[in-house]
C-alpha positions in Angstrom: -27.3 61.2 -47.1 -23.7 62.3 -46.4 -22.8 64.4 -43.4 -20.4 67.3 -43.9 -18.9 67.2 -40.4 -17.6 64.3 -38.4 -19.0 65.9 -35.3 -21.6 68.7 -35.0 -20.0 72.0 -34.0 -20.1 72.6 -30.2 -21.5 75.9 -28.9 -18.6 75.9 -26.3 -15.2 76.2 -28.1 -13.4 74.4 -25.2 -15.9 71.8 -23.9 -13.2 69.9 -21.9 -12.0 73.0 -20.0 -13.5 74.7 -17.0 -15.2 78.1 -17.4 -12.4 80.7 -18.0 -14.0 83.2 -15.6 -14.0 80.7 -12.8 -10.4 79.7 -13.6 -9.3 83.3 -13.6 -11.0 84.0 -10.2 -9.6 80.9 -8.7 -6.1 81.5 -9.9 -6.2 85.1 -8.6 -7.5 84.0 -5.2 -4.9 81.3 -4.8 -2.0 83.6 -5.9 -3.2 86.3 -3.6 -3.5 83.9 -0.7 0.0 82.5 -1.4 1.4 86.0 -1.6 -0.1 87.1 1.7 0.9 83.8 3.3 4.5 84.3 2.1 4.6 87.8 3.5 3.3 86.7 6.9 5.8 83.8 7.0 8.7 86.1 6.0 7.7 88.7 8.6 7.4 86.1 11.3 10.9 84.7 10.5 12.3 88.3 10.7 10.3 89.3 13.7 8.7 92.4 12.0 5.2 93.5 11.2 4.0 92.0 7.9 3.7 94.2 4.9 0.6 92.8 3.3 0.5 95.3 0.4 3.6 93.5 -1.1 1.3 90.6 -1.9 -0.8 92.8 -4.0 1.5 95.4 -5.5 4.8 93.6 -6.3 3.6 90.2 -7.3 0.6 91.1 -9.4 2.4 91.5 -12.8 4.4 88.4 -12.3 1.4 86.3 -11.3 -0.6 87.7 -14.3 2.2 86.8 -16.7 2.5 83.2 -15.3 -1.2 82.6 -15.3 -1.6 84.0 -18.8 1.2 81.7 -20.1 -0.3 78.7 -18.4 -3.8 79.4 -19.8 -2.3 80.0 -23.3 -0.4 76.7 -23.2 -3.5 74.7 -22.0 -5.8 76.3 -24.5 -3.3 75.5 -27.3 -3.0 71.9 -26.3 -6.7 71.5 -26.1 -7.2 73.1 -29.5 -4.6 70.9 -31.1 -6.1 67.8 -29.6 -9.6 68.7 -30.8 -8.2 69.5 -34.3 -6.4 66.1 -34.5 -9.5 64.3 -33.3 -11.8 66.0 -35.8 -9.3 65.2 -38.6 -9.1 61.5 -37.6 -12.9 61.2 -37.4 -13.3 62.9 -40.8 -10.8 60.4 -42.3 -12.7 57.5 -40.7 -15.9 58.8 -42.0 -14.5 59.1 -45.5 -13.3 55.6 -45.4 -16.6 54.2 -44.2 -18.6 55.5 -47.1 -16.4 53.9 -49.8 
């Protein structure tokens, strides 16, 4: 009996990557921490009171764009790798049944 797929389809489309919700929350938390830390360091070097709302209001669109681009690139690389692996396994399977 011949199989139609080299590998059975996975229920998770990106099995090698972490959960996207967890990655989103982690990237938001790290970027928020770095923004607030930068504001505190900047205010300490200028001897003024820190403006912590700058970390939320001004950096938010920039951080969202950077994280979005990084996630898009990583997801694309993973999808291309999985496509090539499935293609290679299908070719090996075709050759093995000759």
